C-alpha positions in Angstrom: -3.5 -21.2 -1.8 -4.0 -24.5 -3.6 -3.2 -27.9 -2.2 0.6 -28.4 -2.1 1.4 -24.7 -2.2 1.8 -24.1 1.6 5.6 -24.5 1.7 6.1 -22.1 -1.2 3.6 -19.7 0.1 5.2 -19.7 3.6 8.7 -19.1 2.0 7.3 -16.2 0.1 5.5 -14.6 3.0 8.6 -15.1 5.3 10.7 -13.3 2.7 8.7 -10.1 2.9 9.6 -7.1 5.0 7.0 -6.0 7.6 6.3 -2.5 8.7 4.1 -1.9 11.8 1.3 0.7 11.7 2.6 3.1 14.3 1.2 6.5 15.4 3.0 8.4 12.6 1.6 6.1 9.9 -1.9 6.2 11.4 -1.9 10.0 11.5 -0.7 10.2 8.0 -3.4 7.8 6.8 -6.0 9.9 8.6 -4.6 13.1 7.0 -4.9 11.5 3.6 -8.5 10.4 4.4 -9.5 13.9 5.4 -7.7 15.6 2.4 -9.4 13.4 -0.1 -12.8 13.2 1.6 -13.0 17.1 1.3 -12.6 16.6 -2.5 -15.3 14.0 -2.5 -12.9 11.1 -3.0 -13.3 8.1 -0.8 -10.3 5.8 -0.5 -10.1 2.5 1.2 -8.5 2.4 4.7 -6.1 -0.3 3.5 -4.9 1.9 0.7 -4.5 4.9 3.0 -2.3 2.8 5.4 -0.3 1.3 2.5 0.4 4.8 1.1 1.3 6.3 4.5 3.7 3.3 5.2 5.3 3.7 1.8 5.9 7.4 2.3 7.1 7.1 5.9 9.7 4.4 4.9 10.6 5.8 1.5 9.2 2.8 -0.3 8.0 2.4 -3.9 4.6 0.8 -4.4 4.1 -1.8 -7.1 0.5 -1.4 -8.4 -1.7 -1.4 -11.4 -4.2 0.8 -9.6 -2.7 4.3 -9.6 -6.2 5.7 -8.8 -6.0 4.1 -5.4 -3.0 6.2 -4.6 -3.5 9.8 -5.7 -1.3 11.2 -2.9 1.5 13.6 -3.8 5.0 12.4 -3.1 4.2 8.7 -3.5 6.3 6.6 -5.9 4.5 3.9 -7.8 6.0 1.4 -10.1 3.6 -0.2 -12.6 4.9 -3.5 -13.8 4.3 -4.7 -17.3 1.3 -7.0 -17.5 2.0 -10.6 -18.5 0.0 -11.9 -21.4 
C-alpha cells in the first residue's frame, strides 16, 4: 500500500466477507492435495484452501489462473483484463 492509501485499503478490507478455515475445509483441501499429488500435480496450500472454501460455501472464484484450480465442481469467473 502506498502512502496515503491506508484509509481506502482499510475500507476495502473491511468490506470483504471472511470465512474461517474449519475442519471441513481443511479436510477438503487435504483431499484435493492427495488427489492431485497422485497425478503428479503440486498445488499451493493457499490455492487448496481457497478452492475448498469456495466449494464449501458455494462461492465463485475470480481468477486469471484457472490452472491453480483444476478441481471439479469449482466455479471460476475470469474477468476481462484491463488494457
